[in-house]
MIKOL-943464 format. One line per 5 residues: number of its first residue (from 0); for each residue x, y, z of C-alpha. Coordinates in nm, 2 decimals, always signed. Example, Ala and Ser with C-alpha at 12.3 -4.5 7.8 and 13.67 -1.06 7.14 Angstrom:
0 = +1.23/-0.45/+0.78 | +1.37/-0.11/+0.71
***
This chain:
0 = +2.66/-0.25/-4.59 | +2.35/-0.40/-4.74 | +2.11/-0.56/-4.48 | +2.03/-0.93/-4.50 | +1.67/-1.03/-4.51
5 = +1.58/-1.26/-4.22 | +1.45/-1.53/-4.45 | +1.80/-1.56/-4.60 | +1.97/-1.64/-4.26 | +2.06/-1.99/-4.14
10 = +1.91/-1.99/-3.79 | +1.86/-2.25/-3.52 | +1.50/-2.37/-3.48 | +1.38/-2.35/-3.12 | +1.12/-2.62/-3.03
15 = +0.92/-2.39/-2.81 | +0.61/-2.60/-2.82 | +0.78/-2.90/-2.65 | +0.78/-2.99/-2.28 | +1.16/-3.03/-2.29
20 = +1.21/-2.67/-2.41 | +0.97/-2.54/-2.14 | +1.15/-2.72/-1.87 | +1.50/-2.60/-1.97 | +1.54/-2.37/-2.27
25 = +1.91/-2.30/-2.20 | +2.07/-2.57/-2.43 | +1.87/-2.45/-2.73 | +1.93/-2.09/-2.65 | +2.30/-2.13/-2.63
30 = +2.31/-2.32/-2.96 | +2.10/-2.05/-3.12 | +2.33/-1.77/-3.00 | +2.63/-1.96/-3.13 | +2.49/-1.95/-3.48
35 = +2.34/-1.60/-3.47 | +2.39/-1.34/-3.20 | +2.03/-1.24/-3.17 | +1.79/-1.44/-3.38 | +1.64/-1.79/-3.40
40 = +1.33/-1.94/-3.55 | +1.03/-2.12/-3.41 | +0.69/-2.26/-3.51 | +0.54/-1.92/-3.44 | +0.80/-1.70/-3.61
45 = +1.14/-1.55/-3.55 | +1.26/-1.54/-3.19 | +1.48/-1.26/-3.05 | +1.75/-1.41/-2.83 | +1.95/-1.11/-2.71
50 = +1.87/-0.87/-2.44 | +1.96/-0.56/-2.65 | +1.76/-0.68/-2.95 | +1.45/-0.73/-2.73 | +1.50/-0.40/-2.55
55 = +1.55/-0.18/-2.86 | +1.31/-0.35/-3.10 | +1.02/-0.36/-2.85 | +1.05/+0.02/-2.81 | +0.96/+0.06/-3.18
60 = +0.59/+0.14/-3.12 | +0.56/+0.28/-3.47 | +0.67/-0.05/-3.63 | +0.50/-0.31/-3.41 | +0.15/-0.41/-3.31
65 = +0.01/-0.66/-3.06 | -0.13/-0.96/-3.25 | -0.50/-0.99/-3.20 | -0.66/-1.11/-3.52 | -0.35/-1.31/-3.60
70 = -0.38/-1.52/-3.28 | -0.75/-1.56/-3.32 | -0.69/-1.70/-3.67 | -0.43/-1.94/-3.55 | -0.67/-2.06/-3.27
75 = -0.97/-2.08/-3.50 | -1.15/-1.85/-3.25 | -1.34/-1.63/-3.49 | -1.69/-1.55/-3.37 | -1.63/-1.66/-3.01
80 = -1.64/-1.44/-2.69 | -1.27/-1.51/-2.63 | -1.19/-1.42/-2.99 | -1.36/-1.08/-2.95 | -1.16/-1.03/-2.63
85 = -0.83/-1.12/-2.79 | -0.89/-0.87/-3.07 | -1.05/-0.59/-2.86 | -0.88/-0.59/-2.51 | -0.66/-0.30/-2.40
90 = -0.33/-0.49/-2.49 | -0.41/-0.49/-2.86 | -0.55/-0.14/-2.89 | -0.33/+0.14/-3.04 | -0.31/+0.52/-3.03
95 = -0.57/+0.72/-2.85 | -0.79/+0.41/-2.81 | -0.51/+0.24/-2.61 | -0.44/+0.56/-2.41 | -0.81/+0.59/-2.32
100 = -0.84/+0.24/-2.19 | -0.51/+0.24/-2.01 | -0.59/+0.58/-1.86 | -0.91/+0.44/-1.70 | -0.71/+0.21/-1.47
105 = -0.35/+0.34/-1.47 | -0.39/+0.53/-1.14 | -0.48/+0.22/-0.95 | -0.16/+0.05/-1.05 | +0.08/+0.34/-0.99
110 = +0.36/+0.32/-0.73 | +0.18/+0.53/-0.47 | -0.14/+0.33/-0.48 | +0.05/+0.00/-0.48 | +0.23/+0.12/-0.17
115 = -0.10/+0.18/+0.00 | -0.20/-0.18/-0.09 | +0.10/-0.34/+0.09 | -0.09/-0.39/+0.42 | -0.36/-0.57/+0.23
120 = -0.09/-0.80/+0.07 | +0.05/-0.87/+0.42 | -0.29/-0.95/+0.57 | -0.38/-1.17/+0.27 | -0.06/-1.38/+0.26
125 = -0.06/-1.41/+0.64 | -0.41/-1.55/+0.65 | -0.33/-1.80/+0.37 | -0.01/-1.91/+0.56 | -0.22/-1.96/+0.88
130 = -0.43/-2.20/+0.67 | -0.17/-2.38/+0.47 | +0.16/-2.37/+0.67 | +0.05/-2.64/+0.92 | +0.01/-2.89/+0.65
135 = +0.39/-2.94/+0.61 | +0.35/-3.02/+0.24 | +0.14/-2.90/-0.05 | +0.16/-2.80/-0.42 | +0.31/-2.45/-0.40
140 = +0.15/-2.35/-0.73 | -0.19/-2.43/-0.59 | -0.11/-2.23/-0.27 | +0.03/-1.93/-0.48 | -0.29/-1.93/-0.69
145 = -0.48/-1.80/-0.39 | -0.27/-1.50/-0.32 | -0.23/-1.23/-0.59 | -0.59/-1.26/-0.72 | -0.72/-1.20/-0.36
150 = -0.52/-0.87/-0.36 | -0.68/-0.79/-0.70 | -1.02/-0.87/-0.55 | -0.94/-0.62/-0.27 | -0.84/-0.36/-0.53
155 = -1.16/-0.41/-0.73 | -1.38/-0.45/-0.42 | -1.49/-0.80/-0.50 | -1.62/-1.07/-0.26 | -1.33/-1.31/-0.20
160 = -1.58/-1.58/-0.12 | -1.66/-1.61/-0.49 | -1.30/-1.67/-0.59 | -1.31/-2.06/-0.57 | -1.59/-2.06/-0.83
165 = -1.37/-1.89/-1.09 | -1.02/-1.99/-1.00 | -1.01/-2.28/-1.25 | -1.14/-2.05/-1.52 | -0.86/-1.80/-1.44
170 = -0.61/-2.07/-1.47 | -0.73/-2.16/-1.82 | -0.75/-1.79/-1.91 | -0.38/-1.76/-1.81 | -0.28/-2.02/-2.07
175 = -0.51/-1.89/-2.35 | -0.23/-1.70/-2.53 | +0.00/-2.00/-2.53 | -0.15/-2.08/-2.87 | -0.24/-2.44/-2.80
180 = -0.52/-2.49/-3.06 | -0.67/-2.80/-2.91 | -0.74/-2.60/-2.59 | -0.98/-2.36/-2.76 | -1.31/-2.52/-2.64
185 = -1.21/-2.50/-2.28 | -1.07/-2.15/-2.33 | -1.40/-2.03/-2.46 | -1.59/-2.20/-2.18 | -1.36/-2.04/-1.92
190 = -1.40/-1.70/-2.08 | -1.78/-1.73/-2.06 | -1.75/-1.81/-1.69 | -1.54/-1.50/-1.63 | -1.77/-1.28/-1.84
195 = -2.08/-1.39/-1.64 | -1.88/-1.33/-1.31 | -1.78/-0.97/-1.40 | -2.13/-0.90/-1.54 | -2.28/-1.01/-1.20
200 = -2.02/-0.81/-1.02 | -2.11/-0.49/-1.21 | -2.49/-0.56/-1.16 | -2.45/-0.61/-0.78 | -2.24/-0.29/-0.74
205 = -2.47/-0.06/-0.93 | -2.39/+0.29/-1.04 | -2.39/+0.46/-0.69 | -2.22/+0.22/-0.45 | -1.96/+0.48/-0.33
210 = -1.69/+0.24/-0.22 | -1.43/+0.45/-0.39 | -1.24/+0.15/-0.53 | -1.13/+0.06/-0.88 | -1.46/-0.10/-0.98
215 = -1.64/+0.22/-0.88 | -1.40/+0.42/-1.10 | -1.46/+0.19/-1.40 | -1.84/+0.20/-1.36 | -1.82/+0.58/-1.33
220 = -1.62/+0.59/-1.66 | -1.88/+0.37/-1.82 | -2.16/+0.60/-1.70 | -1.97/+0.90/-1.84 | -1.95/+0.73/-2.18
225 = -1.57/+0.69/-2.16 | -1.59/+0.30/-2.16 | -1.86/+0.10/-2.34 | -2.05/-0.17/-2.16 | -1.84/-0.43/-2.34
230 = -1.51/-0.26/-2.27 | -1.59/-0.24/-1.90 | -1.65/-0.61/-1.88 | -1.35/-0.70/-2.10 | -1.13/-0.47/-1.88
235 = -1.24/-0.66/-1.56 | -1.18/-1.00/-1.72 | -0.83/-0.88/-1.83 | -0.75/-0.74/-1.48 | -0.86/-1.05/-1.30
240 = -0.66/-1.27/-1.54 | -0.35/-1.05/-1.51 | -0.38/-1.03/-1.13 | -0.41/-1.40/-1.10 | -0.16/-1.54/-1.35
245 = +0.17/-1.35/-1.37 | +0.22/-1.29/-1.00 | +0.13/-1.64/-0.91 | +0.37/-1.78/-1.17 | +0.65/-1.55/-1.06
250 = +0.61/-1.65/-0.70 | +0.61/-2.02/-0.79 | +0.92/-1.97/-1.00 | +1.09/-1.80/-0.71 | +1.01/-2.08/-0.47
255 = +1.15/-2.33/-0.72 | +1.47/-2.13/-0.73 | +1.49/-2.09/-0.36 | +1.48/-2.47/-0.30 | +1.83/-2.47/-0.45
260 = +1.95/-2.17/-0.25 | +1.87/-2.24/+0.12 | +2.10/-1.97/+0.25 | +1.93/-1.70/+0.04 | +1.59/-1.83/+0.16
265 = +1.69/-1.80/+0.52 | +1.82/-1.44/+0.45 | +1.47/-1.36/+0.30 | +1.31/-1.46/+0.63 | +1.54/-1.23/+0.82
270 = +1.55/-0.92/+0.60 | +1.25/-0.79/+0.41 | +1.45/-0.54/+0.21 | +1.67/-0.82/+0.09 | +1.36/-0.97/-0.07
275 = +1.35/-0.69/-0.32 | +1.69/-0.79/-0.45 | +1.58/-1.16/-0.47 | +1.27/-1.07/-0.66 | +1.46/-0.85/-0.90
280 = +1.71/-1.13/-0.96 | +1.43/-1.38/-1.02 | +1.28/-1.15/-1.28 | +1.62/-1.14/-1.45 | +1.68/-1.52/-1.45
285 = +1.34/-1.67/-1.51 | +1.01/-1.48/-1.53 | +0.67/-1.58/-1.66 | +0.59/-1.36/-1.96 | +0.69/-1.42/-2.32
290 = +0.51/-1.19/-2.57 | +0.45/-1.14/-2.94 | +0.45/-0.85/-3.18 | +0.37/-0.82/-3.55 | +0.58/-0.58/-3.76
295 = +0.37/-0.32/-3.94 | +0.66/-0.21/-4.16 | +1.00/-0.35/-4.26 | +1.24/-0.32/-3.96 | +1.61/-0.32/-4.00
300 = +1.83/-0.38/-3.69 | +2.20/-0.48/-3.67 | +2.22/-0.56/-4.04 | +1.91/-0.77/-4.07 | +1.57/-0.67/-4.22
305 = +1.25/-0.82/-4.08 | +0.97/-0.77/-4.33 | +0.63/-0.62/-4.25 | +0.38/-0.87/-4.13 | +0.63/-1.09/-3.94
310 = +0.52/-1.24/-3.61 | +0.80/-1.20/-3.36 | +0.84/-1.38/-3.03 | +1.00/-1.18/-2.75 | +1.12/-1.44/-2.48
315 = +1.11/-1.19/-2.19 | +1.13/-1.48/-1.94 | +1.49/-1.57/-2.04 | +1.61/-1.23/-2.17 | +1.83/-1.19/-1.86
320 = +2.04/-1.50/-1.95 | +2.23/-1.30/-2.22 | +2.60/-1.35/-2.15 | +2.69/-1.04/-2.33 | +2.53/-0.83/-2.06
325 = +2.53/-1.05/-1.75 | +2.84/-1.23/-1.62 | +2.77/-1.59/-1.52 | +2.41/-1.54/-1.63 | +2.27/-1.87/-1.50
330 = +2.40/-1.81/-1.15 | +2.14/-1.67/-0.90 | +2.30/-1.37/-0.73 | +2.07/-1.12/-0.56 | +2.36/-0.89/-0.49
335 = +2.47/-0.90/-0.86 | +2.68/-0.59/-0.93 | +2.53/-0.55/-1.27 | +2.21/-0.34/-1.23 | +2.08/-0.37/-1.58
340 = +1.70/-0.36/-1.55 | +1.51/-0.69/-1.62 | +1.30/-0.70/-1.93 | +1.03/-0.91/-1.76 | +0.76/-0.65/-1.80
345 = +0.83/-0.56/-2.15 | +0.91/-0.23/-2.32 | +0.73/+0.03/-2.52 | +0.37/+0.15/-2.50 | +0.24/-0.19/-2.39
350 = +0.48/-0.23/-2.10 | +0.30/-0.42/-1.82 | +0.05/-0.20/-1.64 | +0.06/-0.41/-1.32 | +0.44/-0.43/-1.28
355 = +0.46/-0.24/-0.95 | +0.17/-0.44/-0.81 | +0.33/-0.77/-0.92 | +0.67/-0.69/-0.77 | +0.52/-0.57/-0.44
360 = +0.30/-0.88/-0.41 | +0.59/-1.11/-0.45 | +0.83/-0.91/-0.23 | +0.58/-0.91/+0.06 | +0.49/-1.28/+0.00
365 = +0.86/-1.39/-0.02 | +0.95/-1.25/+0.32 | +0.64/-1.39/+0.50 | +0.65/-1.73/+0.33 | +1.02/-1.76/+0.41
370 = +0.95/-1.70/+0.78 | +0.68/-1.97/+0.79 | +0.80/-2.24/+0.55 | +1.15/-2.35/+0.66 | +1.38/-2.58/+0.46
375 = +1.15/-2.62/+0.15 | +1.23/-2.92/-0.07 | +1.08/-3.09/-0.37 | +0.87/-3.40/-0.32 | +0.83/-3.47/-0.70
380 = +0.97/-3.28/-1.00 | +0.81/-2.96/-1.11 | +0.57/-2.96/-1.41 | +0.62/-2.68/-1.65 | +0.37/-2.49/-1.86
385 = +0.41/-2.43/-2.23 | +0.68/-2.17/-2.30 | +0.50/-1.94/-2.54 | +0.27/-1.69/-2.38 | +0.26/-1.70/-2.00
390 = +0.53/-1.95/-1.90 | +0.59/-2.09/-1.55 | +0.54/-2.40/-1.33 | +0.19/-2.55/-1.32 | +0.27/-2.79/-1.04
395 = +0.54/-2.76/-0.76 | +0.48/-3.01/-0.48 | +0.70/-2.93/-0.19 | +0.75/-3.03/+0.17 | +0.89/-2.80/+0.44
400 = +0.93/-2.75/+0.82 | +0.64/-2.53/+0.93 | +0.68/-2.25/+1.18 | +0.34/-2.27/+1.36 | +0.33/-1.92/+1.51
405 = +0.42/-1.57/+1.39 | +0.77/-1.49/+1.51 | +0.83/-1.13/+1.58 | +0.98/-0.92/+1.30 | +1.36/-0.87/+1.34
410 = +1.45/-0.53/+1.46
***
């Protein structure tokens, strides 16, 4: 059978740039799947709407590239520091260049090292809860912003006292790939703040600090000529941004879900292992990352040809809502019998480097937060971020019944 070209298909248009879509993409997604089983359109380009299409096409490393120059052109960011970053960071590199950069940090994010970081996670979230839990009400997104990046600071060996000065810049950096053109001036300003911060961090550490942390490893790689000065700084900006944004958004999304599932939340407080199932199910139902790829050659899949040079949107954050793979997909079921792996961290050579760290962060936080914040409830509706890029909830005001002291862990 002759394949159809994607341009010849009658596809549903998804208004991904609108607040309504960001708050609830389900109605549009169901309409799109009713017209075509795995494709829709958007203002960015074609959108893959089925789990299997995302899973299989994202693995085609020989046919896809991360868009760097394309995004810079859309944003009008040529000649800016952020524009250089968007075109040169590890995520957009290919081949040996990508392997070199990824290899410089991959050990720090492996399962064994992440396991060793769990006590730091517990200590960090416990200290934050001691400070925030007595309030009885706060914006959970603001609270969550203080957690994962502190763990990243510990991994890097940074001074946590300097975090408040850069946290607003990290927030802007997290939205920089949502392709909101009018935000470009503040994106560049935030990038320059982060660049100066990491430059000072490197200068303060020097070549022979001997702490044995990730920053020492990166500086040593720079000294050996394996990373350029610019690559070293871009890597740190990337790591701080990634450590701040994705985990914070995942934790906030999970709290938003748990407000509607009080029995599950109580179970999280009682059983730390159960939290692993809860985090996995949250990754399936709603997760923060939606990503792009550009085809480098014609790609034919399931009778449709996508021409070279096409910008594709992979909505990882809602890929687990595919009814062909998940029964009752909008229902939150931690003990769901179907064990199909969530696509939240992507596929292929650019699969998320920090996936083990992110999951561990949220697992540890979920258990401890559930023990300290009882009966969480909304005080005003959540405010959602733009869907494309890093999705999530930018504001989640809640009230709760605080537990003022640490209860002993259940046997």
